[in-house]
PDB file of the backbone (N, CA, C, O) and the ligand in Angstrom, with CONECT records:
HET     ZN  A 101       1
ATOM      1  N   MET A   1      19.434   3.655  -5.621  1.00  0.00           N
ATOM      2  CA  MET A   1      18.366   4.432  -5.013  1.00  0.00           C
ATOM      3  C   MET A   1      17.664   3.630  -3.899  1.00  0.00           C
ATOM      4  O   MET A   1      17.578   2.403  -3.943  1.00  0.00           O
ATOM      5  N   GLU A   2      17.184   4.356  -2.932  1.00  0.00           N
ATOM      6  CA  GLU A   2      16.505   3.710  -1.782  1.00  0.00           C
ATOM      7  C   GLU A   2      15.175   3.124  -2.246  1.00  0.00           C
ATOM      8  O   GLU A   2      14.435   3.752  -3.002  1.00  0.00           O
ATOM      9  N   GLN A   3      14.890   1.927  -1.786  1.00  0.00           N
ATOM     10  CA  GLN A   3      13.612   1.270  -2.090  1.00  0.00           C
ATOM     11  C   GLN A   3      12.474   2.021  -1.414  1.00  0.00           C
ATOM     12  O   GLN A   3      12.523   2.261  -0.207  1.00  0.00           O
ATOM     13  N   LYS A   4      11.459   2.393  -2.169  1.00  0.00           N
ATOM     14  CA  LYS A   4      10.309   3.059  -1.586  1.00  0.00           C
ATOM     15  C   LYS A   4       9.163   2.064  -1.465  1.00  0.00           C
ATOM     16  O   LYS A   4       9.037   1.125  -2.251  1.00  0.00           O
ATOM     17  N   TYR A   5       8.348   2.296  -0.473  1.00  0.00           N
ATOM     18  CA  TYR A   5       7.165   1.461  -0.265  1.00  0.00           C
ATOM     19  C   TYR A   5       5.908   2.299  -0.251  1.00  0.00           C
ATOM     20  O   TYR A   5       5.885   3.417   0.263  1.00  0.00           O
ATOM     21  N   CYS A   6       4.868   1.738  -0.824  1.00  0.00           N
ATOM     22  CA  CYS A   6       3.575   2.426  -0.841  1.00  0.00           C
ATOM     23  C   CYS A   6       3.209   2.763   0.594  1.00  0.00           C
ATOM     24  O   CYS A   6       3.227   1.889   1.460  1.00  0.00           O
ATOM     25  N   GLN A   7       2.869   4.056   0.862  1.00  0.00           N
ATOM     26  CA  GLN A   7       2.533   4.503   2.202  1.00  0.00           C
ATOM     27  C   GLN A   7       1.068   4.213   2.548  1.00  0.00           C
ATOM     28  O   GLN A   7       0.525   4.772   3.502  1.00  0.00           O
ATOM     29  N   SER A   8       0.455   3.360   1.787  1.00  0.00           N
ATOM     30  CA  SER A   8      -0.889   2.927   2.089  1.00  0.00           C
ATOM     31  C   SER A   8      -0.978   1.412   2.287  1.00  0.00           C
ATOM     32  O   SER A   8      -1.561   0.938   3.262  1.00  0.00           O
ATOM     33  N   CYS A   9      -0.387   0.652   1.341  1.00  0.00           N
ATOM     34  CA  CYS A   9      -0.514  -0.810   1.456  1.00  0.00           C
ATOM     35  C   CYS A   9       0.850  -1.461   1.721  1.00  0.00           C
ATOM     36  O   CYS A   9       0.879  -2.660   1.997  1.00  0.00           O
ATOM     37  N   GLY A  10       1.966  -0.754   1.654  1.00  0.00           N
ATOM     38  CA  GLY A  10       3.260  -1.288   1.994  1.00  0.00           C
ATOM     39  C   GLY A  10       3.974  -2.071   0.902  1.00  0.00           C
ATOM     40  O   GLY A  10       5.021  -2.666   1.157  1.00  0.00           O
ATOM     41  N   MET A  11       3.428  -2.082  -0.306  1.00  0.00           N
ATOM     42  CA  MET A  11       4.118  -2.832  -1.356  1.00  0.00           C
ATOM     43  C   MET A  11       5.328  -2.064  -1.880  1.00  0.00           C
ATOM     44  O   MET A  11       5.292  -0.835  -1.929  1.00  0.00           O
ATOM     45  N   PRO A  12       6.388  -2.750  -2.268  1.00  0.00           N
ATOM     46  CA  PRO A  12       7.575  -2.056  -2.795  1.00  0.00           C
ATOM     47  C   PRO A  12       7.180  -1.355  -4.094  1.00  0.00           C
ATOM     48  O   PRO A  12       6.496  -1.937  -4.936  1.00  0.00           O
ATOM     49  N   LEU A  13       7.613  -0.105  -4.253  1.00  0.00           N
ATOM     50  CA  LEU A  13       7.266   0.678  -5.414  1.00  0.00           C
ATOM     51  C   LEU A  13       8.366   0.659  -6.471  1.00  0.00           C
ATOM     52  O   LEU A  13       9.553   0.656  -6.145  1.00  0.00           O
ATOM     53  N   SER A  14       7.970   0.646  -7.710  1.00  0.00           N
ATOM     54  CA  SER A  14       8.898   0.824  -8.799  1.00  0.00           C
ATOM     55  C   SER A  14       8.262   1.762  -9.811  1.00  0.00           C
ATOM     56  O   SER A  14       7.076   2.071  -9.701  1.00  0.00           O
ATOM     57  N   GLU A  15       9.013   2.213 -10.774  1.00  0.00           N
ATOM     58  CA  GLU A  15       8.546   3.230 -11.684  1.00  0.00           C
ATOM     59  C   GLU A  15       7.112   2.962 -12.216  1.00  0.00           C
ATOM     60  O   GLU A  15       6.280   3.869 -12.243  1.00  0.00           O
ATOM     61  N   GLU A  16       6.845   1.736 -12.627  1.00  0.00           N
ATOM     62  CA  GLU A  16       5.555   1.463 -13.229  1.00  0.00           C
ATOM     63  C   GLU A  16       4.459   1.238 -12.220  1.00  0.00           C
ATOM     64  O   GLU A  16       3.299   1.064 -12.594  1.00  0.00           O
ATOM     65  N   LEU A  17       4.806   1.239 -10.935  1.00  0.00           N
ATOM     66  CA  LEU A  17       3.788   1.025  -9.900  1.00  0.00           C
ATOM     67  C   LEU A  17       3.390   2.265  -9.157  1.00  0.00           C
ATOM     68  O   LEU A  17       2.520   2.218  -8.288  1.00  0.00           O
ATOM     69  N   TYR A  18       4.035   3.421  -9.495  1.00  0.00           N
ATOM     70  CA  TYR A  18       3.687   4.656  -8.811  1.00  0.00           C
ATOM     71  C   TYR A  18       2.254   5.071  -9.135  1.00  0.00           C
ATOM     72  O   TYR A  18       1.764   4.883 -10.248  1.00  0.00           O
ATOM     73  N   GLY A  19       1.600   5.643  -8.121  1.00  0.00           N
ATOM     74  CA  GLY A  19       0.239   6.194  -8.336  1.00  0.00           C
ATOM     75  C   GLY A  19       0.313   7.361  -9.258  1.00  0.00           C
ATOM     76  O   GLY A  19       1.388   7.910  -9.497  1.00  0.00           O
ATOM     77  N   THR A  20      -0.810   7.745  -9.776  1.00  0.00           N
ATOM     78  CA  THR A  20      -0.845   8.830 -10.772  1.00  0.00           C
ATOM     79  C   THR A  20      -1.624  10.034 -10.239  1.00  0.00           C
ATOM     80  O   THR A  20      -2.573   9.892  -9.468  1.00  0.00           O
ATOM     81  N   GLU A  21      -1.198  11.210 -10.667  1.00  0.00           N
ATOM     82  CA  GLU A  21      -1.889  12.447 -10.295  1.00  0.00           C
ATOM     83  C   GLU A  21      -2.798  12.846 -11.475  1.00  0.00           C
ATOM     84  O   GLU A  21      -2.638  12.384 -12.605  1.00  0.00           O
ATOM     85  N   LEU A  22      -3.741  13.712 -11.155  1.00  0.00           N
ATOM     86  CA  LEU A  22      -4.677  14.151 -12.188  1.00  0.00           C
ATOM     87  C   LEU A  22      -3.911  14.844 -13.336  1.00  0.00           C
ATOM     88  O   LEU A  22      -4.291  14.749 -14.503  1.00  0.00           O
ATOM     89  N   SER A  23      -2.840  15.530 -12.971  1.00  0.00           N
ATOM     90  CA  SER A  23      -2.048  16.318 -13.938  1.00  0.00           C
ATOM     91  C   SER A  23      -0.967  15.483 -14.641  1.00  0.00           C
ATOM     92  O   SER A  23       0.074  16.014 -15.028  1.00  0.00           O
ATOM     93  N   LYS A  24      -1.212  14.187 -14.804  1.00  0.00           N
ATOM     94  CA  LYS A  24      -0.285  13.274 -15.497  1.00  0.00           C
ATOM     95  C   LYS A  24       0.992  12.979 -14.731  1.00  0.00           C
ATOM     96  O   LYS A  24       1.770  12.116 -15.136  1.00  0.00           O
ATOM     97  N   GLY A  25       1.222  13.697 -13.608  1.00  0.00           N
ATOM     98  CA  GLY A  25       2.434  13.385 -12.837  1.00  0.00           C
ATOM     99  C   GLY A  25       2.314  12.063 -12.114  1.00  0.00           C
ATOM    100  O   GLY A  25       1.254  11.437 -12.111  1.00  0.00           O
ATOM    101  N   LYS A  26       3.418  11.635 -11.494  1.00  0.00           N
ATOM    102  CA  LYS A  26       3.357  10.402 -10.705  1.00  0.00           C
ATOM    103  C   LYS A  26       3.412  10.735  -9.226  1.00  0.00           C
ATOM    104  O   LYS A  26       4.039  11.714  -8.820  1.00  0.00           O
ATOM    105  N   ASN A  27       2.764   9.932  -8.442  1.00  0.00           N
ATOM    106  CA  ASN A  27       2.851  10.105  -6.977  1.00  0.00           C
ATOM    107  C   ASN A  27       3.859   9.042  -6.476  1.00  0.00           C
ATOM    108  O   ASN A  27       3.687   7.841  -6.682  1.00  0.00           O
ATOM    109  N   HIS A  28       4.886   9.535  -5.829  1.00  0.00           N
ATOM    110  CA  HIS A  28       5.966   8.598  -5.441  1.00  0.00           C
ATOM    111  C   HIS A  28       5.770   8.050  -4.029  1.00  0.00           C
ATOM    112  O   HIS A  28       6.660   7.378  -3.508  1.00  0.00           O
ATOM    113  N   GLU A  29       4.641   8.316  -3.407  1.00  0.00           N
ATOM    114  CA  GLU A  29       4.391   7.791  -2.087  1.00  0.00           C
ATOM    115  C   GLU A  29       3.372   6.633  -2.074  1.00  0.00           C
ATOM    116  O   GLU A  29       3.347   5.828  -1.143  1.00  0.00           O
ATOM    117  N   TYR A  30       2.543   6.567  -3.113  1.00  0.00           N
ATOM    118  CA  TYR A  30       1.531   5.562  -3.150  1.00  0.00           C
ATOM    119  C   TYR A  30       1.525   4.786  -4.460  1.00  0.00           C
ATOM    120  O   TYR A  30       1.910   5.296  -5.513  1.00  0.00           O
ATOM    121  N   CYS A  31       1.071   3.524  -4.363  1.00  0.00           N
ATOM    122  CA  CYS A  31       1.043   2.691  -5.583  1.00  0.00           C
ATOM    123  C   CYS A  31      -0.173   2.913  -6.425  1.00  0.00           C
ATOM    124  O   CYS A  31      -1.145   3.518  -5.973  1.00  0.00           O
ATOM    125  N   ILE A  32      -0.137   2.447  -7.608  1.00  0.00           N
ATOM    126  CA  ILE A  32      -1.222   2.596  -8.548  1.00  0.00           C
ATOM    127  C   ILE A  32      -2.517   1.907  -8.088  1.00  0.00           C
ATOM    128  O   ILE A  32      -3.609   2.323  -8.477  1.00  0.00           O
ATOM    129  N   TYR A  33      -2.402   0.883  -7.282  1.00  0.00           N
ATOM    130  CA  TYR A  33      -3.561   0.177  -6.754  1.00  0.00           C
ATOM    131  C   TYR A  33      -4.282   0.938  -5.670  1.00  0.00           C
ATOM    132  O   TYR A  33      -5.472   0.726  -5.437  1.00  0.00           O
ATOM    133  N   CYS A  34      -3.551   1.840  -4.993  1.00  0.00           N
ATOM    134  CA  CYS A  34      -4.115   2.624  -3.887  1.00  0.00           C
ATOM    135  C   CYS A  34      -4.505   4.003  -4.358  1.00  0.00           C
ATOM    136  O   CYS A  34      -5.478   4.569  -3.860  1.00  0.00           O
ATOM    137  N   TYR A  35      -3.768   4.567  -5.312  1.00  0.00           N
ATOM    138  CA  TYR A  35      -3.881   5.972  -5.606  1.00  0.00           C
ATOM    139  C   TYR A  35      -3.837   6.172  -7.120  1.00  0.00           C
ATOM    140  O   TYR A  35      -2.867   5.804  -7.784  1.00  0.00           O
ATOM    141  N   GLU A  36      -4.894   6.755  -7.642  1.00  0.00           N
ATOM    142  CA  GLU A  36      -4.944   6.933  -9.071  1.00  0.00           C
ATOM    143  C   GLU A  36      -5.611   8.268  -9.406  1.00  0.00           C
ATOM    144  O   GLU A  36      -6.626   8.619  -8.804  1.00  0.00           O
ATOM    145  N   LYS A  37      -5.055   9.007 -10.350  1.00  0.00           N
ATOM    146  CA  LYS A  37      -5.617  10.300 -10.786  1.00  0.00           C
ATOM    147  C   LYS A  37      -5.852  11.261  -9.633  1.00  0.00           C
ATOM    148  O   LYS A  37      -6.876  11.943  -9.577  1.00  0.00           O
ATOM    149  N   GLY A  38      -4.908  11.309  -8.723  1.00  0.00           N
ATOM    150  CA  GLY A  38      -4.935  12.308  -7.652  1.00  0.00           C
ATOM    151  C   GLY A  38      -5.753  11.959  -6.453  1.00  0.00           C
ATOM    152  O   GLY A  38      -5.889  12.777  -5.543  1.00  0.00           O
ATOM    153  N   GLU A  39      -6.323  10.736  -6.414  1.00  0.00           N
ATOM    154  CA  GLU A  39      -7.109  10.380  -5.210  1.00  0.00           C
ATOM    155  C   GLU A  39      -6.998   8.908  -4.868  1.00  0.00           C
ATOM    156  O   GLU A  39      -6.656   8.082  -5.714  1.00  0.00           O
ATOM    157  N   PHE A  40      -7.295   8.583  -3.598  1.00  0.00           N
ATOM    158  CA  PHE A  40      -7.263   7.196  -3.193  1.00  0.00           C
ATOM    159  C   PHE A  40      -8.420   6.466  -3.877  1.00  0.00           C
ATOM    160  O   PHE A  40      -9.526   6.994  -3.990  1.00  0.00           O
ATOM    161  N   LYS A  41      -8.140   5.243  -4.328  1.00  0.00           N
ATOM    162  CA  LYS A  41      -9.163   4.449  -4.984  1.00  0.00           C
ATOM    163  C   LYS A  41     -10.223   4.021  -3.989  1.00  0.00           C
ATOM    164  O   LYS A  41     -11.400   3.941  -4.342  1.00  0.00           O
ATOM    165  N   GLN A  42      -9.835   3.744  -2.758  1.00  0.00           N
ATOM    166  CA  GLN A  42     -10.783   3.357  -1.742  1.00  0.00           C
ATOM    167  C   GLN A  42     -10.604   4.339  -0.520  1.00  0.00           C
ATOM    168  O   GLN A  42      -9.982   3.993   0.484  1.00  0.00           O
ATOM    169  N   PRO A  43     -11.156   5.527  -0.653  1.00  0.00           N
ATOM    170  CA  PRO A  43     -10.894   6.577   0.378  1.00  0.00           C
ATOM    171  C   PRO A  43     -11.392   6.189   1.740  1.00  0.00           C
ATOM    172  O   PRO A  43     -10.880   6.704   2.734  1.00  0.00           O
ATOM    173  N   ASP A  44     -12.380   5.294   1.843  1.00  0.00           N
ATOM    174  CA  ASP A  44     -12.965   4.970   3.145  1.00  0.00           C
ATOM    175  C   ASP A  44     -12.445   3.685   3.752  1.00  0.00           C
ATOM    176  O   ASP A  44     -12.905   3.280   4.820  1.00  0.00           O
ATOM    177  N   ILE A  45     -11.496   3.035   3.098  1.00  0.00           N
ATOM    178  CA  ILE A  45     -11.001   1.757   3.591  1.00  0.00           C
ATOM    179  C   ILE A  45     -10.269   1.944   4.955  1.00  0.00           C
ATOM    180  O   ILE A  45      -9.562   2.931   5.157  1.00  0.00           O
ATOM    181  N   THR A  46     -10.451   1.017   5.834  1.00  0.00           N
ATOM    182  CA  THR A  46      -9.766   1.066   7.109  1.00  0.00           C
ATOM    183  C   THR A  46      -8.482   0.254   7.008  1.00  0.00           C
ATOM    184  O   THR A  46      -8.293  -0.527   6.075  1.00  0.00           O
ATOM    185  N   MET A  47      -7.613   0.453   7.977  1.00  0.00           N
ATOM    186  CA  MET A  47      -6.350  -0.304   7.995  1.00  0.00           C
ATOM    187  C   MET A  47      -6.626  -1.798   8.054  1.00  0.00           C
ATOM    188  O   MET A  47      -5.958  -2.590   7.389  1.00  0.00           O
ATOM    189  N   GLU A  48      -7.614  -2.177   8.855  1.00  0.00           N
ATOM    190  CA  GLU A  48      -7.968  -3.603   9.023  1.00  0.00           C
ATOM    191  C   GLU A  48      -8.387  -4.184   7.660  1.00  0.00           C
ATOM    192  O   GLU A  48      -7.976  -5.276   7.269  1.00  0.00           O
ATOM    193  N   LYS A  49      -9.228  -3.400   6.955  1.00  0.00           N
ATOM    194  CA  LYS A  49      -9.705  -3.905   5.650  1.00  0.00           C
ATOM    195  C   LYS A  49      -8.545  -3.963   4.668  1.00  0.00           C
ATOM    196  O   LYS A  49      -8.474  -4.869   3.837  1.00  0.00           O
ATOM    197  N   MET A  50      -7.628  -2.986   4.763  1.00  0.00           N
ATOM    198  CA  MET A  50      -6.476  -3.030   3.860  1.00  0.00           C
ATOM    199  C   MET A  50      -5.660  -4.282   4.096  1.00  0.00           C
ATOM    200  O   MET A  50      -5.196  -4.913   3.147  1.00  0.00           O
ATOM    201  N   ILE A  51      -5.483  -4.644   5.351  1.00  0.00           N
ATOM    202  CA  ILE A  51      -4.725  -5.868   5.654  1.00  0.00           C
ATOM    203  C   ILE A  51      -5.464  -7.073   5.059  1.00  0.00           C
ATOM    204  O   ILE A  51      -4.840  -7.920   4.421  1.00  0.00           O
ATOM    205  N   LYS A  52      -6.706  -7.155   5.248  1.00  0.00           N
ATOM    206  CA  LYS A  52      -7.517  -8.290   4.714  1.00  0.00           C
ATOM    207  C   LYS A  52      -7.405  -8.339   3.200  1.00  0.00           C
ATOM    208  O   LYS A  52      -7.375  -9.420   2.611  1.00  0.00           O
ATOM    209  N   ALA A  53      -7.343  -7.158   2.560  1.00  0.00           N
ATOM    210  CA  ALA A  53      -7.308  -7.116   1.091  1.00  0.00           C
ATOM    211  C   ALA A  53      -5.920  -7.545   0.556  1.00  0.00           C
ATOM    212  O   ALA A  53      -5.811  -8.099  -0.538  1.00  0.00           O
ATOM    213  N   CYS A  54      -4.898  -7.284   1.330  1.00  0.00           N
ATOM    214  CA  CYS A  54      -3.535  -7.522   0.838  1.00  0.00           C
ATOM    215  C   CYS A  54      -3.041  -8.943   1.122  1.00  0.00           C
ATOM    216  O   CYS A  54      -2.261  -9.501   0.351  1.00  0.00           O
ATOM    217  N   VAL A  55      -3.494  -9.514   2.219  1.00  0.00           N
ATOM    218  CA  VAL A  55      -2.985 -10.804   2.649  1.00  0.00           C
ATOM    219  C   VAL A  55      -3.111 -11.914   1.566  1.00  0.00           C
ATOM    220  O   VAL A  55      -2.174 -12.689   1.374  1.00  0.00           O
ATOM    221  N   PRO A  56      -4.256 -11.989   0.866  1.00  0.00           N
ATOM    222  CA  PRO A  56      -4.333 -13.054  -0.162  1.00  0.00           C
ATOM    223  C   PRO A  56      -3.242 -12.951  -1.231  1.00  0.00           C
ATOM    224  O   PRO A  56      -2.786 -13.968  -1.753  1.00  0.00           O
ATOM    225  N   PHE A  57      -2.826 -11.727  -1.556  1.00  0.00           N
ATOM    226  CA  PHE A  57      -1.787 -11.554  -2.570  1.00  0.00           C
ATOM    227  C   PHE A  57      -0.430 -12.067  -2.034  1.00  0.00           C
ATOM    228  O   PHE A  57       0.373 -12.655  -2.759  1.00  0.00           O
ATOM    229  N   MET A  58      -0.219 -11.811  -0.720  1.00  0.00           N
ATOM    230  CA  MET A  58       1.039 -12.212  -0.111  1.00  0.00           C
ATOM    231  C   MET A  58       1.069 -13.763   0.026  1.00  0.00           C
ATOM    232  O   MET A  58       2.109 -14.395  -0.157  1.00  0.00           O
ATOM    233  N   VAL A  59      -0.089 -14.337   0.347  1.00  0.00           N
ATOM    234  CA  VAL A  59      -0.197 -15.801   0.420  1.00  0.00           C
ATOM    235  C   VAL A  59       0.089 -16.428  -0.925  1.00  0.00           C
ATOM    236  O   VAL A  59       0.764 -17.453  -1.024  1.00  0.00           O
ATOM    237  N   GLU A  60      -0.446 -15.783  -1.976  1.00  0.00           N
ATOM    238  CA  GLU A  60      -0.232 -16.231  -3.346  1.00  0.00           C
ATOM    239  C   GLU A  60       1.251 -16.270  -3.686  1.00  0.00           C
ATOM    240  O   GLU A  60       1.703 -17.128  -4.445  1.00  0.00           O
ATOM    241  N   LYS A  61       2.022 -15.309  -3.104  1.00  0.00           N
ATOM    242  CA  LYS A  61       3.443 -15.273  -3.381  1.00  0.00           C
ATOM    243  C   LYS A  61       4.231 -16.208  -2.492  1.00  0.00           C
ATOM    244  O   LYS A  61       5.462 -16.215  -2.507  1.00  0.00           O
ATOM    245  N   GLY A  62       3.499 -17.006  -1.709  1.00  0.00           N
ATOM    246  CA  GLY A  62       4.190 -18.057  -0.946  1.00  0.00           C
ATOM    247  C   GLY A  62       4.319 -17.826   0.555  1.00  0.00           C
ATOM    248  O   GLY A  62       4.946 -18.620   1.256  1.00  0.00           O
ATOM    249  N   MET A  63       3.728 -16.741   1.048  1.00  0.00           N
ATOM    250  CA  MET A  63       3.831 -16.465   2.456  1.00  0.00           C
ATOM    251  C   MET A  63       2.692 -17.173   3.240  1.00  0.00           C
ATOM    252  O   MET A  63       1.573 -17.300   2.743  1.00  0.00           O
ATOM    253  N   ALA A  64       3.000 -17.621   4.454  1.00  0.00           N
ATOM    254  CA  ALA A  64       1.965 -18.194   5.265  1.00  0.00           C
ATOM    255  C   ALA A  64       0.992 -17.113   5.647  1.00  0.00           C
ATOM    256  O   ALA A  64       1.398 -15.963   5.817  1.00  0.00           O
ATOM    257  N   GLU A  65      -0.302 -17.437   5.793  1.00  0.00           N
ATOM    258  CA  GLU A  65      -1.321 -16.444   6.083  1.00  0.00           C
ATOM    259  C   GLU A  65      -1.072 -15.682   7.377  1.00  0.00           C
ATOM    260  O   GLU A  65      -1.167 -14.456   7.415  1.00  0.00           O
ATOM    261  N   ASN A  66      -0.748 -16.432   8.453  1.00  0.00           N
ATOM    262  CA  ASN A  66      -0.532 -15.796   9.747  1.00  0.00           C
ATOM    263  C   ASN A  66       0.695 -14.897   9.735  1.00  0.00           C
ATOM    264  O   ASN A  66       0.760 -13.880  10.424  1.00  0.00           O
ATOM    265  N   GLU A  67       1.684 -15.319   8.910  1.00  0.00           N
ATOM    266  CA  GLU A  67       2.920 -14.529   8.761  1.00  0.00           C
ATOM    267  C   GLU A  67       2.620 -13.215   8.034  1.00  0.00           C
ATOM    268  O   GLU A  67       3.094 -12.143   8.411  1.00  0.00           O
ATOM    269  N   ALA A  68       1.796 -13.348   6.953  1.00  0.00           N
ATOM    270  CA  ALA A  68       1.409 -12.158   6.177  1.00  0.00           C
ATOM    271  C   ALA A  68       0.641 -11.167   7.052  1.00  0.00           C
ATOM    272  O   ALA A  68       0.895  -9.963   7.015  1.00  0.00           O
ATOM    273  N   ILE A  69      -0.298 -11.689   7.838  1.00  0.00           N
ATOM    274  CA  ILE A  69      -1.129 -10.817   8.718  1.00  0.00           C
ATOM    275  C   ILE A  69      -0.237 -10.076   9.691  1.00  0.00           C
ATOM    276  O   ILE A  69      -0.338  -8.858   9.835  1.00  0.00           O
ATOM    277  N   SER A  70       0.659 -10.830  10.375  1.00  0.00           N
ATOM    278  CA  SER A  70       1.489 -10.169  11.421  1.00  0.00           C
ATOM    279  C   SER A  70       2.459  -9.174  10.758  1.00  0.00           C
ATOM    280  O   SER A  70       2.769  -8.135  11.341  1.00  0.00           O
ATOM    281  N   LEU A  71       2.926  -9.480   9.567  1.00  0.00           N
ATOM    282  CA  LEU A  71       3.823  -8.502   8.864  1.00  0.00           C
ATOM    283  C   LEU A  71       3.036  -7.232   8.560  1.00  0.00           C
ATOM    284  O   LEU A  71       3.526  -6.131   8.811  1.00  0.00           O
ATOM    285  N   MET A  72       1.852  -7.364   8.037  1.00  0.00           N
ATOM    286  CA  MET A  72       1.008  -6.195   7.716  1.00  0.00           C
ATOM    287  C   MET A  72       0.659  -5.381   8.979  1.00  0.00           C
ATOM    288  O   MET A  72       0.676  -4.150   8.978  1.00  0.00           O
ATOM    289  N   GLU A  73       0.346  -6.116  10.038  1.00  0.00           N
ATOM    290  CA  GLU A  73       0.009  -5.445  11.305  1.00  0.00           C
ATOM    291  C   GLU A  73       1.210  -4.681  11.903  1.00  0.00           C
ATOM    292  O   GLU A  73       1.021  -3.728  12.658  1.00  0.00           O
ATOM    293  N   ASN A  74       2.405  -5.088  11.575  1.00  0.00           N
ATOM    294  CA  ASN A  74       3.590  -4.378  12.017  1.00  0.00           C
ATOM    295  C   ASN A  74       3.934  -3.195  11.086  1.00  0.00           C
ATOM    296  O   ASN A  74       4.388  -2.148  11.549  1.00  0.00           O
ATOM    297  N   VAL A  75       3.717  -3.370   9.798  1.00  0.00           N
ATOM    298  CA  VAL A  75       4.168  -2.369   8.822  1.00  0.00           C
ATOM    299  C   VAL A  75       3.148  -1.240   8.654  1.00  0.00           C
ATOM    300  O   VAL A  75       3.517  -0.066   8.673  1.00  0.00           O
ATOM    301  N   LEU A  76       1.858  -1.591   8.487  1.00  0.00           N
ATOM    302  CA  LEU A  76       0.910  -0.581   8.128  1.00  0.00           C
ATOM    303  C   LEU A  76       0.772   0.556   9.134  1.00  0.00           C
ATOM    304  O   LEU A  76       0.671   1.702   8.698  1.00  0.00           O
ATOM    305  N   PRO A  77       0.760   0.328  10.453  1.00  0.00           N
ATOM    306  CA  PRO A  77       0.613   1.480  11.393  1.00  0.00           C
ATOM    307  C   PRO A  77       1.730   2.512  11.269  1.00  0.00           C
ATOM    308  O   PRO A  77       1.590   3.631  11.762  1.00  0.00           O
ATOM    309  N   ASN A  78       2.812   2.161  10.632  1.00  0.00           N
ATOM    310  CA  ASN A  78       3.947   3.099  10.450  1.00  0.00           C
ATOM    311  C   ASN A  78       3.912   3.834   9.138  1.00  0.00           C
ATOM    312  O   ASN A  78       4.726   4.729   8.910  1.00  0.00           O
ATOM    313  N   LEU A  79       2.993   3.480   8.274  1.00  0.00           N
ATOM    314  CA  LEU A  79       2.890   4.147   6.983  1.00  0.00           C
ATOM    315  C   LEU A  79       2.144   5.476   7.092  1.00  0.00           C
ATOM    316  O   LEU A  79       1.303   5.666   7.971  1.00  0.00           O
ATOM    317  N   LYS A  80       2.472   6.386   6.179  1.00  0.00           N
ATOM    318  CA  LYS A  80       1.938   7.733   6.240  1.00  0.00           C
ATOM    319  C   LYS A  80       0.389   7.766   6.323  1.00  0.00           C
ATOM    320  O   LYS A  80      -0.189   8.560   7.066  1.00  0.00           O
ATOM    321  N   ARG A  81      -0.253   6.886   5.543  1.00  0.00           N
ATOM    322  CA  ARG A  81      -1.708   6.959   5.508  1.00  0.00           C
ATOM    323  C   ARG A  81      -2.346   6.575   6.817  1.00  0.00           C
ATOM    324  O   ARG A  81      -3.433   7.057   7.135  1.00  0.00           O
ATOM    325  N   TRP A  82      -1.696   5.712   7.593  1.00  0.00           N
ATOM    326  CA  TRP A  82      -2.329   5.167   8.814  1.00  0.00           C
ATOM    327  C   TRP A  82      -1.755   5.696  10.091  1.00  0.00           C
ATOM    328  O   TRP A  82      -2.310   5.500  11.172  1.00  0.00           O
ATOM    329  N   LYS A  83      -0.622   6.379   9.960  1.00  0.00           N
ATOM    330  CA  LYS A  83       0.064   6.841  11.158  1.00  0.00           C
ATOM    331  C   LYS A  83      -0.771   7.901  11.883  1.00  0.00           C
ATOM    332  O   LYS A  83      -1.261   8.860  11.287  1.00  0.00           O
ATOM    333  N   LYS A  84      -0.903   7.694  13.147  1.00  0.00           N
ATOM    334  CA  LYS A  84      -1.643   8.654  13.951  1.00  0.00           C
ATOM    335  C   LYS A  84      -0.623   9.427  14.822  1.00  0.00           C
ATOM    336  O   LYS A  84       0.132   8.845  15.601  1.00  0.00           O
ATOM    337  N   ASP A  85      -0.639  10.723  14.654  1.00  0.00           N
ATOM    338  CA  ASP A  85       0.328  11.500  15.487  1.00  0.00           C
ATOM    339  C   ASP A  85      -0.325  12.714  16.117  1.00  0.00           C
ATOM    340  O   ASP A  85       0.333  13.465  16.837  1.00  0.00           O
TER     341      ASP A  85
HETATM  342 ZN    ZN A 101      -0.537   0.769  -2.258  1.00  0.00          ZN2+
END
């Protein structure tokens, strides 16, 4: 199966990381950290704040901070939540 990524924060999704809907279903576009019980956990967060929130986790996994920031800056604008069309 094709690897899916959270359309809000860009993390790779797996069965246990899918967001949840109010009706017990799973949301296959967003992760549990971004989307729970049918709504975004931080509905007012901006893309810039999302990048700042995610970078420390990526650094923890061994990525250089500037590398993590530039990766996020490339990936996030293409995700469904942030895409402007
Ligand atoms: Zn997410």
